[in-house]
N, C-alpha and C positions, 0 to 999 in steps of 0.2 A: 664970315659966319663963325660964331664961337664954337670951339671944339667942345663936344658934349663930354662931360665928365662921366667916368664909369660908375655904374651903380655900385653902391656899397652896402654892406651889412655890418651892423655892430654886434660883435660876439663877445659879450662880457666887456673886458677892457680893450680887446683887440678889434681893429677894423680891417675887414677883408675885402679885397676887390672882387668883382663878379667872377673873374676867372679863377681866383684862388678859393672862393667859398665852397664849391662842390668838392674840391680835393680835400680841403680841411674837414668837411663834413664826413667824407668817406673814412678818413683816418680816425676821426673822433669816435665813430660808431663801430669801427672794426672789432675792437675787443669784445664789445657786447654782442656783436653779430656772431663771433666765434663761440662765445659762451652759449648763445641761443642755439646754435647748431649742435653743440654737444648735448644740450638739454633735450632737444628733439631726438637725437641719436639714442640717448640712454633711457629716457623716460617715456618715449612713445614708440619709436621704431624697434626698440629692443623686444617688444612683444611679438610682432610677426617674425622678427629675426630669430628668436629663440623657440618659437612655437614648435617646429619639428623636433627639436631636442627634448622639449617637455613631453610631447606625445610619446616619444620613444622611451623615455626614462621613467616617467611618473605613472603611465598606464591609465590616464584619464581620457575621456572622450574629447574630441575636438570642440563639441558644443559646450561642454563643461568648462573647458579652458577659455574659449572665446567669450563666454558669458562674462567672465571677470573683466575683460577688456571693454566690453560694451558697458558694463556697470561703471567702470573707470571713466569712460567718456561722458556718460550721463551725469555723473557727479561733478566732473570738471565744468560742464555747462551750467549746472545748477549753482555752483559756487563762484562762477565768474563775476557776478555782480558784487559779491562781498570782497573779492580780491580787488576789484576796481574801486570800491569805496576806500579801502586801505591806501591805494595809490593816490586817490584824490586828497586824502587827509595827510599826505606827506610821508607815508611809511613805505614808499616804493622800494627803497634799498633793502629795508628790513624784510619785506615780503619776498622779494626776488631772491636775495642771498639765503634767507632762511629756507626757501623752497629747494634751492640747489643742495643745501646741506641735508635737509630732511630726505630728499629723493635719494641721495647717496646712501644714507643709512637704511632706507627701505630696500635698495638693491642688495645690500648686505643681508638684510632679513630674508629677502627672496631666495638667496642662495642656501638658506637653511630650511626652507619649507618641506614638509613631509606629507601634509594632508591638504585636501582641496579647500577647506575653509581657511587655512592659513594663506594659501595662494590668493584666494579672493580678498582676504583682509589686506594683504600687501597692495594689491592693485586698487582697491578702494581708497587706501591712503594715498597712493600715487595720483589718484584723481584730484585730491585736495592739492597736492604738490603742483600738478600741471596747471591748475587754475591760476597759480601765482607766478609761473615762470615760462609758460609757452607763449605763443604769438599774442593772444589777447592782452595778457598782462604786459608783455614787452612793448607792444605798440601803444598801449595806454600810457605807459611811462614815458615813451618818446614824445607822444603828443602833448602830455602835460608839461614836459620840460621845454620842448622846442617850439611848441605852438604851431603857427601857420606853416613852418618849414619842415614839419614832421615827415612829409611825403618822401623827401630825398633820403632821410635816415631810414625810414621803413623799407624803402626799395633796396638799400644796401643789405639790410638784415635778411630780407627774404631771398636775395640773390645768393648770399653765402649759405644760409640755412637750407636752401634747396638741395644741398649735397648731404643732408643729414642721413637720409636713407642709404646713400652711396657709402657713407662711413660705417653705418651700423650693421648692415647685412653682411658684408665680407668680414668685418672684424669679429662679429658674433660667431660666424661660421668657423673662422680660423681658430679663435680662442677656444670654442667648444671642442673642436677636433683635438687641439693640443692639450687642453687643461680640463675639459669637461665644462658643462654649462654653469655649474655652481661657482667655480673659480672664475669663469668668464664674467659673471655678474659682479664679482668682487673687483675685477680689473676695471669694469665700467665705473663702479663706485669710486675707485681710486682716481680715475681720470677726472671725474666730476669734482672731487675735492682738491686735487693737486693742480688741475689745469683750468677747468671751467670756473671755479670759484674765484681764483685770482683774476682771471680775465674779466669776469663780471664786475668785480670791484674796481678794476682799472677803467672799465667801460663807463661806469657811473661817474667816475671822477672826470673823465674826458668829456662826457656828455654835458656835464655841468658848465663847461666852457662855452656851450652853445645855448645856454638857457635863454628863453624869451625874455625880453625887457619886461620887468614887472608892470610897467605902465601900459603895455599892450595885452597883458594877460587878463582873461575874463575873471570877474569876481564871482565866486561860487556862493550860493546861499544855502546849500544843503537840501534844497527842494527840487533840484534838477531832475532827479529820477522820477519823482511824482509828476512833475510837469511834462516830462517826455511821454509818460504813459497816457496822458490826455491829448497828445498830439498825433493826429492821423499819420503824419510823416514817419513817426517812429514805427508804427505798425506796418506801413507799406515797406519800409526798409527791412524790418525784422522778418516779415513773412517772405518778402522777395528774396532775401539772401538765404533764408532757411531752405528754399527750394534747391539752391546750389548744394547745400549740405546733404539733403536727402538724395539728390541725383548722384552726387559723387560717392556717397555711401553705397548706393545701389550698384553703381558701375564698377568701382575699384574692387569691391569685395567679390564680385561675380565675374571679373574680367576673364579669368581662365575658362570657366564653364561656358561663358558667352562665346568665346573664341572657339572652343571645342564644338559648340552648337553650329558654328559657321564653317566647320570642317577645316579650320586653320591648322597647319602642321605644327607639331609641338615646338620645334625650333623657332619658328616664326612667332608663335604665341609668347614664348619666353622673351624674345626680342622686343615685342610690343609692350609687354608688361614692364620691361626694364627701361623703356623710353619715357615713361611718365615723368620721372624726376628731371631728366635732361630737357624735356619739352617745357616743363614749368620754368626752368632757368632761362630757356630761350625766350619765353613770353616776357619775362622780366627784363631781359636784355633789350628786347624790341621796345618795351615801354621806356627804358632809359634812352634809347636812340631817338624815339619820338619826342621825348622831352615835354615841353609845354605846348606842343602843337596840337595836342588833343586834350580836351577838357576832362575832368574827372567823370562827368556823365558820359562823355564819349567813350572813355575807357570801360565804364560799367556796361554800356551797351555791347561793346566788343566782347566783354567777358561772357555775357549771357548768350549772345548770338554765336560766338565761337564754340561754346559747349553744345548748343543746339545743332550747329553744322556738323560737328564731330560725331554726335549721336546719329544723325541722319546718314552719314557715311558708314557708320558701324552697322546700321540696319541694312544698307545696300551691300555690305560685304557678304551677305548670304549668296549673292549672285557671283561675286568675285572676291575670294578670300584675301587677295593681295591688297584690297582696299583698306584693310586694318592698319596698314602702314600710313595711309592717308588720315584715317580717323584720329590717330594719336597726336598728330601735329596740332590741329586747331583746338582739340579738346584739352590736351596737356598745356599748351601755351596759354589758352584762355583761363584755365583754372589757376595757372601760375600767378596771374595778376589779381586773383580774387582776394588774397590776404592783404594786398596793398590797397586795393580800391575800397574795401569795406570800411576800415577806420577813417580813411580820408573823406569819403562821402558822408560818413556819420558826423565828422567835425564840421563839414561845410553846411549840412542841412539842419543839424541839431545843435550846433555850437560846441565850444570847447569847455564851457563851464560844467563841472561835474562829469568830465568826459570819461574818466575811468569807470564810474558807476554805469553810465549810459552804455558804453562799449561792452561792459560785462553783461548788461541786460540783453543786448542784441546778440551776444555770443551764445546765450542760453538756447534759443530756438535753433540756431545754426548747429550747435553741437548735438542737440537732441535729434535734429533731422539726420545728421551724419550717423548717429548711433542706431536709429531705427531703419535707415536705408537698407542695410543688408537683409534684415528680416522681412521688410516689405517686399524687396525684390524676390526673395525666396518664396513668399506666399503667392505673389503674382505668377511666378514661373510655374509653381505647382498646379495652378489652375489653367493658365493660358499659354505658357512658354515664354522664351526670352524675346521673341519678336514684340510681344505686347509690353514686356518690361521696357524695351528700348523706346517704343512709341510713347508710352505713358511718361517716361522720363523726359523725353523731348518736349511734350506738351507742358509738363510741369515747369521746366526751365523757361519756356516761353511765357507762361503765366507769371513767373517771377520777374521777367523782364518788363512785363506790363505793369506790375506793381511798382517797380522802380520809376517808371515813367510817371505813374500817379504821384509818387513821392515828390518828384521834381515839380509837377503841376501844383501840388498842394503847398510846397515850400515857396514857390513864386507868388502864390496868392496870399502868403503870410498866414496860413491857417494856424490858429493857436493850438 
C-alpha cells in the first residue's frame, strides 16, 4: 500500500504541511488579533468602563450618557456596508489603520469634553470608527484575503479579543483613580497609537503571506449587494442573527436587575456578570477542540439552542438562585461562537464575491437589534416584569434558529 502524502497548503511561495499550517496561521494572525483586542478595549468597552466616572464628574443623567453609546452602535450598524465596500475595493489597510488613528484622536477629544453635545459628537464619530475596525470589518478583511480558510484566522482573533473587557475595565478603573478619567482617556489613545497601530500594520503584512490563490478567489462584479437583497437566504440569515443581537442586548444590559429580581446575592450577581467574557472564550476553545467534526450549520444550531437553554435556566433561577451559575455557562459559551459563525455561514451560503459589502449589510440589522434590545427589555419589564422579558427572549432566539434552518433549506434548493 502506498503511503499517503500529507495534505498541503500553498501559502504564497511557501508550502506548509497539514500539521504546520494551523500553527503558521495562528502566528500570522496574532498581531492583528492583539490590535483588534485593543480596539475593542479602547473604542467599545471604554464606555461602560468609564461610565461611573462620567456620572460622578459630569453631572449628567445615566440615560443622557447611555444614549450617546446607543447612537454610536446604531451608526456603526448603518455604516458597516460602506466600510465593507471599501474592503472589497482593496482599501482594507487604509480603512482599518485610518480608523485606529481617528479613534485615538477622538479619545483625546473625549478627554476635553465639557458639554453633553460634545460628548455625543465624539461618540457618534466613534460609531464611524468602529464600523471600520471592529469585528465586522476585521472579519471581512480576513475573509477577503484568506478565502475559504478564514474560519481558523477568525477563531484566533475572537479567542484573543475575548479578553478585551478584561483589559479595559480594570485599566480604566486604575487609571481613573490614579490620574482622573480625562488623562486615562489620553493613555488609552496613546496605547492605540504606540501599540495597536504598529501591531495592525504588522498583522496586515503577515496576513498577506496567507492570501488565497488568485485563481481560487471569486470574481466580483460590483452587483453582489443588490443580488443578495433579492435572495431569500440573505434575509433568513439577516433576520435570524438579528434575533441574537436583540436578545443579547436585552439580557446583558439588564443582567443585574434581572438577578436582583431573582433575589440573587450581590456577590453572586457580580460573579455571574464577570463570567460572561470567560465563558465566551470557553465556547471558542471548545469550538477549536471540536475542529472540523461539526459543520458550520451544526455550530450555528448549537449557538441558538445554547442561548435558549441558558435563558430557560435563568427563568428557573426564580426557584433556585444558584442556577444563575448554570445559566451563564451555555449562554456565554454559545454567544462566544456567534462572532465566528456569522461570517463563516455568510460566506458558505452567499459566496465570497463582494463579501465585505454583504457582511456589512448583514451587520446592520444585528447591530440595530443589539442597540434596541435594552430599550425593548425596559419597556416589556415596565408592563409585565422580567419573567416575560426572559420568555419572549427565549421565543425570539428559537424563531431565529428556525430562520437559519430555512436559510439552509433555501440554499440547498438553489433559490436565486
